[in-house]
N, C-alpha and C positions, 0 to 999 in steps of 0.2 A: 520518135518525135521528127514533124515534118522537117523537110530540110533547112525551107526559108525562116522556119519559126525560132525567135530569141530564145533562151533558156530561162525561166523563170530563177533569178539570185534568191539563193534558200537563204532567207533572212528568216529567223527564229521571233516570232510573233513579240515572244516574250525575253525581255533584255537581259533580265536579272533574276533570279529565283532563291527567296531564303524560304525554305519550308512552304507555308502554308502560304505565305508572300509573294507576289510575283509582280515586279515590275515591267509593263507592256509598253510596246511602241506606239501603241495608240494612247496611251495614258499620255506619253511624253509628247505626244502631238499637241494635244492640247493644251498643256501645262506650258510647250514653248509658242505656241500660238497666242495666249492671251499674256504670257509674258512678254512677249518682242511687239503686239498689240500696243499694250499698255505702255511700252518705252518710246515707241511711235508717236502715240498720242501725247503724251511728257514734252519731248521734243516738239513737237505739233503748238500746242499750246502756248510756250514757250519764245515761239517767233510770231511779236506782237506783230509785226508791219502785214500778219496776214489778215487782220482780225477786223472787224467792223466790233467794236469796243463796248458794244451792249449787252449785257450781262452773261458774258461769255468765262467759262470755267478756267480757273485756275489750276497749275499741277497739282496741288493739293486736292483739290476737288477731284481730279484723274485718277489720282491715288486711292481715295474713299471709295471711288466708283468700281474699282478691280474687283472687288468679293461680289457686291451687287450684278458687276456683268457675268461673273462665273456659274452665280446660281442661275441667271438668266438663261443662260447656255445647256449647262448640262439639265436642268429641270424641264427646260422649255423642249431641248432635244432629245430628252427620254421622252416624254408625254408626246409629243410630236409623232416621234416613229410609232408609240401605242397606239394612236386616235389614228392617223392615217395610214399604217402599212400593217397592221397586224393587228386589229382590234379582236377580232372574236377570239384569238389565242388568248388574249390578256386576260378578256372577261370570264375565260374558263380556266385561267391560272392566273387571279391575280396578283400573288406572290411573287412571281416573277418580274413583276412591274419593278420592283428593287434590284433585280440582279445585271445590273448594267455592266458588269465585270463579263458578260456574256455577249457584249456589243448590242448596238441595235440604238442608234442615235439619227435623228433627222435634222438638215438644215434650218428648212423649213421652219419645224417645231422651237429648235435656237434661235432664230430670225423675230419670231412673237415671242418668245420668253425675253428677247432683248428690248423689244419695244415696249413691253409692260416694265421693267425695270429702269428703263430709261424714262420713262413719262413721270413716274413716282418721283425717281431718284432727281430728276430736274425740278419739280414740282417743289420737293421738298428743300430744295437749296436754293430757290429762284433764281434758275440759269433758265438760259435760252434752252426749250426741248429741241427745236429744229438744229442748233447748234452743237449739242451732245450727238443727234442722230449722226449728223455729217462727218463727226470725229470716229463714232463706231464704223462709220460708212467706210472712211478711208484707210482705217486699220483691220476690217477684216479679213480681205484678203489674204492676209498672212497668218491667220487660220485656217482659213480653207485651204492656201496651200498645204501646212502641214498635216491638215488632217487628211487629206487625198493622196498625200504619200504614203499615210500608215494604211490606207485603205489598200494599195498597193502591196504594201509588207505583208499586211493579213490575209491576201489572194484573195480580197473579197470584192464585191461589186465591178465584178471584169464584164468586157467588153464581148461583142456578138464576134461569131468566127469572122476570120477572114485570110485572104493570102497577101497581104501586106507584107514588105518586107521587116519590119519593128513588130510583125504579132509576136505573141508570147503565150507561151502554152502554161498557164497557170494551173498549179499542184491540187486545184480543188474544182476546176474549170474543164477537167475530160482530157482526152487527146488532141481534141482541136487547136490550132492555133488561133488568140482571140485579139481583138485590139486593147490594148493597155488604158483604158478609157477611164481610169483613174488619174492616169499622168496626164491625159489630154484636160481633166478639169483641173488638176493642179498647176497647168499651162495658163489657161485659160479664165477660170473662177478665181485663182490667184495669184501669179506673176503680170499676166497683161493686164487684165482689172486695177491691179494695184500699182500697175505705171498710167495705166490712163487718169484712174484718179487724185497719181502725185501731180500729173501732170494739171489736169484741172484745178486743184488745189493749191499748188503753188506757184506754177507759172502762170493760169489765168487767175488766182486768186479766189475763187470760187466761197471759199470760207468767210467772205466778205457778205454773201447772198446765202442765205441759211434755209436750209431745205435743198438747195441744185445738189449737191453731192450726194444727200440720201437718195433723192430721185434717180439721180447717174447709177448709183450703186444698184438700184433694184433694176433697172432698166438691163446693164451690164452682166448682173450675174443671170437675169432670168433667160437673157440670151443664151448665155453660154453655156447654162442648165439645158438646154432646149436642144442647142446645137449637138451636143452630146450624147444627149440622151437616144440620137438616132444610131450611135454604135454600142450604147451600153445596153446590157441583158436588163431587163427588171426584174424586179424580186419575184420568184418563182412562186409564189403563194398569192402573187397578184397579175401577173401576167402581163399583157395588153388590155390596156382597158378597151378598146376600138382601135380595129385595124394596126397603126402604128402607131398610136397615139398611148402614152404612158403615163401613171401618175406623177412620175417627176415632170412630166410638160403640164399636166393639171395645175399642178402648184407653181411654177415657176411663169408661166404666160400671163397668168396677172400680174406678176411682179413688174412684167415689161409694162401694161398697159396704169398700174398706178402709177409708177416711174416716170412714166411720159406726164400723168396728169399734174406729180408734185413737183418736176421740172417749169413746166408753166406756170402754174400756181406760183411758186417762188421766185420766178424772174420778174413777171407780173408785179407780184405784191413788192420786192426790191426796188423795182422802176418807179414804183407809184410811191413809194416811201420816198427815194430821193428826191421826186418832183414837190412832195411837198414840202421839204427843206428848203 
């Protein structure tokens, strides 16, 4: 091992095994992310001074939404991975689409799944769709943080070879020290984005302007993911699409543009509504 590399902390991806049943850190990361995001949304909706009172959800609405959100994340994440990252393989082996325990989830697919269930649920409950998007947006970085930590524990999605002092030699990444890109993503997509959105929602009370926080999340995630893609090795079966351009960039950069449009539209709409009153 190179002298300046940090040894990989050998954490077994399987926490506990009971015969054929295995409890994995990756599954626990999803569970922890969903539960903590749910609690954060509950606390937020109970803080009435943050709200524009029109059609905003109650704690009961959030409780009932958890199962919908879980289905949207898991099904969307899996289908997104199948469609965006490894479609030829799954066309040849369709039964493996259900083998989620073998890995293979895509954030952008999970995002699309969440958007679909948010629209359906909001309409079914008569809630403000944009307010529900905002709530999901401020809570999403919690799940992203735990998910990226689980990627690190699994020794997957590691970074490009480097000689920086904090480089890590991954057991699945060959002898070269590499960027711990999973931890970069946990810090940027998770911790930093959470605190930025917390500042916008609580300090600047932007929950009173539905849509702004959802757009801000799209901008923040898109920029963070695109930045880390410069340090992360793309999936081996995809590689670089052109030059340094990766699939992660292709899926993330449109999020930035869409987020900017949503923020501008939401600010303009809320200004017009305020003037109309």
